[in-house]
C-alpha positions as CSV (number, residue, x, y, z in Angstrom):
1,M,7.9,-5.0,-0.8
2,G,5.7,-7.8,-2.4
3,E,4.9,-9.1,1.1
4,H,1.9,-7.5,2.7
5,E,3.8,-7.3,6.1
6,D,6.6,-5.3,4.5
7,L,4.4,-2.3,4.5
8,G,5.0,-1.9,8.1
9,K,8.6,-0.9,7.2
10,I,7.3,2.0,5.4
11,F,4.2,3.2,7.2
12,P,3.6,3.7,10.6
13,A,1.0,0.9,10.8
14,K,0.2,-2.5,12.2
15,V,0.1,-4.6,9.1
16,R,-1.8,-8.1,9.0
17,R,-2.4,-10.6,6.5
18,V,-6.2,-11.2,6.2
19,R,-6.3,-13.7,3.2
20,D,-3.9,-15.2,0.7
21,G,-4.4,-14.6,-3.0
22,D,-6.6,-16.9,-5.4
23,S,-3.5,-18.4,-6.7
24,E,-0.4,-16.7,-5.2
25,R,0.2,-15.8,-1.4
26,N,0.4,-12.0,-2.5
27,G,-1.5,-12.1,-5.8
28,V,-4.9,-11.1,-6.9
29,G,-7.6,-11.4,-4.1
30,S,-5.0,-11.3,-1.3
31,V,-6.2,-9.0,1.5
32,R,-4.2,-7.0,4.2
33,S,-5.4,-5.1,7.3
34,L,-3.7,-1.8,8.1
35,K,-4.2,-0.3,11.5
36,P,-2.4,3.3,11.5
37,F,-1.0,3.9,15.0
38,G,-2.9,6.5,17.0
39,L,-6.0,6.4,14.4
40,P,-9.2,4.7,14.8
41,P,-10.2,1.5,13.1
42,A,-8.2,-0.6,10.6
43,F,-9.0,-0.7,6.9
44,E,-8.4,-3.5,4.2
45,E,-6.8,-3.4,0.9
46,T,-7.3,-6.1,-1.7
47,V,-4.9,-6.7,-4.4
48,T,-6.8,-6.3,-7.9
49,K,-3.8,-6.9,-10.2
50,S,-0.4,-8.8,-9.7
51,E,2.6,-9.5,-11.9
52,P,5.2,-11.0,-9.3
53,G,8.3,-8.7,-9.0
54,R,6.8,-6.2,-11.6
55,L,3.5,-4.7,-10.4
56,I,0.9,-4.7,-7.9
57,E,-2.4,-3.0,-7.9
58,Y,-4.7,-2.6,-5.0
59,R,-7.9,-1.0,-3.6
60,I,-9.1,-0.1,0.0
61,S,-11.9,-2.8,0.2
62,K,-13.3,-2.1,3.6
63,G,-13.3,0.3,6.5
64,S,-12.0,3.6,5.2
65,P,-13.7,7.0,4.4
66,M,-11.4,7.3,1.1
67,T,-13.2,6.9,-2.2
68,D,-11.9,6.0,-5.7
69,H,-9.0,4.5,-4.2
70,L,-6.3,2.9,-6.4
71,G,-2.6,2.1,-5.5
72,I,-0.1,1.1,-8.0
73,I,3.3,-0.3,-7.3
74,R,5.8,-0.9,-10.2
75,F,9.1,-2.4,-9.7
76,E,11.7,-1.8,-12.6
77,P,15.3,-3.0,-12.7
78,T,18.0,-0.4,-12.8
79,A,21.3,-0.6,-15.0
80,G,23.1,-0.9,-11.7
81,G,21.4,-4.1,-10.8
82,G,18.9,-2.4,-8.4
83,T,15.1,-1.7,-8.4
84,R,13.3,1.5,-9.2
85,L,10.2,1.6,-7.2
86,D,7.2,3.7,-8.7
87,Y,4.5,4.1,-6.1
88,R,1.4,5.9,-7.0
89,I,-1.9,6.3,-4.8
90,Q,-5.1,8.0,-6.0
91,F,-8.1,8.6,-3.8
92,G,-10.8,11.1,-3.0
93,S,-13.0,11.5,0.3
94,R,-16.6,11.5,1.4
95,I,-15.6,13.9,4.2
96,P,-14.2,17.5,3.0
97,G,-10.6,18.0,3.9
98,V,-9.7,14.5,4.6
99,A,-8.2,13.6,1.5
100,R,-5.7,16.5,1.9
101,L,-4.7,15.5,5.3
102,V,-4.3,11.7,4.1
103,K,-2.1,12.8,1.2
104,A,0.2,14.9,3.4
105,A,0.5,11.8,6.0
106,L,1.2,9.5,3.3
107,Q,4.0,11.6,1.7
108,A,5.6,12.1,5.1
109,S,5.3,8.3,5.7
110,L,6.8,7.6,2.3
111,T,9.6,10.1,2.6
112,K,10.8,8.7,6.0
113,G,10.0,4.9,5.3
114,L,11.2,4.3,1.8
115,P,15.0,4.8,2.7
116,K,14.6,1.8,5.3
117,L,14.0,-0.4,2.1
118,V,17.5,0.6,0.5
119,D,20.2,-2.3,1.0
């Protein structure tokens, strides 16, 4: 899930790389565009912190009514040789009620999409 395009496996959105990171392809400064299917314009997310194979932090940087957005993805090895994914997203909205709708949509997408990542 370290590749931006892999998010398309989880979320019903067209995901496109906008910019590579400052020193790594998916590292700090890298930008992806997400265009949710059936919704208006795409928005962009920018990676703000990266520890390859361990941590990705990102913020919405363009094109969204969401405020105070922070996504944190942690990867932790398990005793059985697999990987535990801890994915947290916090946000608000300038438009009343939108944050609640977005939360429900994200939860539904993750519930449906995350099993696709299991080998």
